[in-house]
N, C-alpha and C positions, 0 to 999 in steps of 0.2 A: 504494500500500500504506500501511497505518497504521504509524506509527513513534512512539516516545517521544523527545521533544526538550526541551531546557531553553530556555525562552523569555524574552527580555529585552524590556522595554518596558511593563511593568505595575507599575513601582515595586518596592520591596523591596530588600534588600541583596544578593540573588543571583537568578539566573534561576530560573524556576518550571517544574517538570516538567509537560508537557502531552502529550496525544495529538494528532498532526497527520497529515494526509494528504500523502504524498510521491508525486510523479509518477514515471513511468519515465524512465530516462536518455535524453536526446536525442542527436542525432548528435555524436560526439566526446566524449561523457560516459560515466561508469561509475557504477554503484551500489556503494558500499563499505559493508560491515557493520563498524561500529566496534567494536574490541576495547577501546581505551583512548584517551584524549586528555588532553594536558596543559593546565593553566590558565596563561596568560601574563598579564603586567601589562596588555597591550593589551586583553585580555578584560575585566579589572577596570575599565579606563578607559572601555570602550565600553558596559558594561552600563547605566549611567545615561543614556547618550546623549551622543555626542561628535561622531563623524564619520558613522557609519553610520545609515541610517534605521531606524525601529522600527515595529512589533514585529519582532524579528529573532532568529534562532538564531545565536549566536556560536560560538567554538571554532575554533582553527586549528593545533593540534598533534596531529592525529588519526593513528591507526594502526589498520589493519583488514584485512579480506579482501575481495577483489573478488567481488561476487555476480552482477553483470549488466553486459553491455557494450552501449553504444549503437552505432548505425550508424557504421562507419568507424573505430572504435577499433582501433589496431594496437599491437603490442608488449606487450599484456597478455592474460591469460587468466583465466577464472573460477577462483577458488581462490588466485590470487596474493596474497602478503602485501605490503602497501604501507604506506608512511608518506606523509603529506600535507603539502605546503608551500604557499607562496603561489601566486596565479594570475597569469598573464601571457599576452600575446597571441601570442608566438612569431614575430612578423613585424617588429617595429620594430628600429631599429639596436641598441638595448641587448640585446634578446632574441637577435638574431643574433650579437652579440658574446659571448654566454654570461653576461650580467649581467641576468637576468630580474627581479631586485628593482627595477631602474630602468626597467622597462617603461614606455613612453609611456602605457599605459592602466592602470598599477598601481592608482591610486586608485579608479577606477570598478570595476575587476575585484575588488579586495580589500575595499573599503569601501562599494561601491554597494548591496549587499544584493540584487542581482539579476543576471541575465545582461545582456549589452550590449543585447539587444533589449527589455529592460524586464520580462521574465518572471521568475518565481520558481519554485522546485521544490516549495514547501510551501504548504499552506493549512490553515486551522483554522476554528473556528466563526465567527470575525469576518471571514473572507475570506482574501486572500493574506497570507502571512507571508514576510518577507524572508529570503533564503537566500544561498548562495554567498559567505559571509563568508570572505575569503582563498581563495576557490575551494572551500570545504569545508563550513562550518557544522557542525563536528564535535562540538558538544555535543548529540549525538543518537545513537540506536542505529544509524542509517543515514545516509549522505550521498551526494548526487549531486555528482560532481566532474568537472571537465574532465580529460582524460587528462594534460595538462601539469602538473597539480597533484600527481599521484601518482608515487611513486618505488618501484620494486620492491625488496624486501628478501629476503635468504636465509631460507628457512623454518625453519632451525635456530636463528635468533636469537629471543630473547624479545620478541614483538611488543608486549606490554603495556608494555615499557620504552622503546620506540623513538620514540614520538610527539614528545617534546621535541627530538629532533634537528632537526625541521622548522622550528623557530623559535628558541627560547631558546639551544640549544646551538650551532646553526649561526651565530647572530648573534655569539656570543662567540668561538668557535673560528675561524670564517671571518673575523671582524674582525681577528684576529691573523695568520692564515696567508695569507688571500687579499687583504684590503684593505690592511693595514699592511705585510704581508710582513716581519714580524719574523724575523730570521735568527739563526744561531748566534753567540753572544757579545754580542748586543744587550741593552739594558736596557729594561724596560717597567714602568710603574706602572699597576695596574688599580684604578680608583676606583669602589668599590661591588662587594660580593661576593655578589650574588644569583646566580641561575642563569646569567645572561649573563656576569657578571664571573668567576665560578668556572670557567666554560667557557674563558674567555680565559686564566686562569691555567694550566689544564691544557694548552692549546694552546701557550702560551709555553714551558712545560717541554718539550713534545713537539718543538719546533723547535730547542731548545738555547739559549734565551736565558740570558745569564749572570746577570743580576739581575732578579728578578721581585718587585715590591713590591705587596702588597695593602693597600688602605686601606678601612676600614669602621668603623662604630660598634659592631659586634657582636664581642665577643671570641670567641664560639663560631664565628662564620663565619670570622674571621681564623685561628683554629686549623685549620679545615678547609682554608682556602687554603694553609696551610703543608703540610698533608698532600698537597695536590694539586700542590705544586711551588713555592709562593712562597718565595723566599729571605729576604725581609724583610716585616714587617708594621708598619703604623702605624694608630693609632686616628684617626678623622676629626676628633675634637675636640681633638687636640693643638695646641699653639701652633706657629707658624711651620712649617706642613707643607711649604710650598714649599722652604724652606731645608733641611729635613730630607731631603726627596726628592733635592734636588740634591747634598747631602753624601754620599749613599749611594755615588754613583759619583765624586764629586769635581767633576763638571761638569754634572750633570743627566741626565735620562732621554732615551734615544733616542726613546722612544714613551711616550705616555700613552693609556689607553683608559678613557673616562668612560662609565659606565652610568647616571648619575644625571641628574636634571633640575634640580639645584641650581645657581643662578647662581654661587655661591662656588666650587663644585667645577669648573665650567667655567673660571673664572679660574685656579684652581689647576692645572688640566691644562696650561695654557699656561705658567704661571710655573715649573713643574717641569722644563720641557724643556731639553735641551742644545742647542747650536748645531745647526741643520739638523734639529731634532727635529720629530716629527709628533704632534699631539694628535687622536686619533680619538674620535668621540662617536656614541652610538647613541640618545640621547634629547635633545630640545631643552630649553634652559633655561626654567624657569618664572619669567619676569620679565625686566627689561631687562638685556641683556648687552653690555658695551662693551669688547671685546678691545683690548689695547694694540697698535695697529697698527704703531707705530714699532719696538717690541720684536720683533714678528714679522718686520718688514722687516730690521732689523739682524741678527737671528739666523737668517734664512733658515728660519723656522719655518712650519709648515703646520697649518691647522685642517681636519680631514677628517671630513665626515659619512659614516656607514656604515649601510646598510640590509641586513638579511639576511646580514650578513657578506661582502657583495660576491660571494657564492658562487652557483654554478650548482647547484641542488638535485640535478639528475639525475646529476651526477658527484661532487659533494662529499659528499652525504649517505651514499652507499655507502662512501666513504672513511672518514668518521667512524665508521660502524658497524664497519668493519674495525679501526680503531684501538681501539674498545671491546673487540672480540673478543680483541685482542692484550694487553689490560690497560693500554693507554697512554692511555685517555680514560675514566676511571671515572665518567662522568656519572650513572650509576644511583645512586650514593651520595647524590645530591641529591634523589632522588625520594621522595615520600610518597603512598601510594595510598589512594583513597577509593572506596566504591561510588558509582555514578552517582546513586543516590537521595539521597546525602548531599552533593550539590553545594553546598548552603548552608553546610555546615560547612567544605568545602574552600575556598569563597570567603572565609569569615571568617578562616580560618587564613592564607590568602594575604595578605589585607589587613593582618592583624596582624603578618605577618612571622615567624610561629612555625614555618613550613615554608619551604623554599627553592623547591621545584617540586612542587606538588600535581598528581596524575595521577588522573583519573576512570576507573574500571573499569566498562565497560558490561555485562560478562557475569559477573564474578566478585566474590566478597566480598573486601573489603580485609583 
């Protein structure tokens, strides 16, 4: 069938809307009609070409309605509302342990731009177009997705708001709850208050952290962090941030959660820790990073990489949706909606940081 998709690989500041041909779902796959999809910084980084081959349809925070089932698909029905998360094999030790973000085949499945057999679901005038980005390629009116990529949502929830749960929100909230296991009375500093950092702040409040410190260069985002549960805020350009963070508790932070790729912030994340503290990070530093290993040894400190919040989307995303229903995870306050036809404006606003989480609406006017 013919679909409209946003294609990366021909230059420009944003993907270009084109008409493509999409094949029917194969065994184990479904066709999903997209209602909305969030734009993540990974999409911004991949648009000019980084890990995935091009030309490609990006997008990995999709939400939509199941339209067609491939052979062997179980647990889904036409008409189901679903949100889409990353792709995984379901068979390796990480998948079997409920940690599919660390799937042995995560890179080829999410960034390979094709199925494992080398085929793609899309073609255009120039031939095959890379698909299956994070198992979805949701910058499109329709997506062919493996059933492991989809998570069913209750039909009374606003589907157009739910897509960011699949990446940005689960990375922040899962990082706090699942990976770091922040508990009642703990302290945490969240470094960077974009969608991931603000989700971490909300999650820290949800689990009862005693001190939640947000650090950023934007006063507006720091104020929003306070509304979401931060007990303290610091500007990232203040002097002696490490000392100020340690002084908040008198001994340092039990946890830091770094959402930036700044080398200086990675150093700060370790410097601010209390004894036996853990520094979690979701983005690699851009540049040489030389952690002080003796300080980590003497302090019993840990440096912890986190992908996808360490969470199992099949069980954790419904939990996050229920927290939202209860008013305990108001992630929708971070969203800014754009018609799909204005993806260039959404990309520009995301790059400029004038919005926190842009969401493309495939069917409705913003």
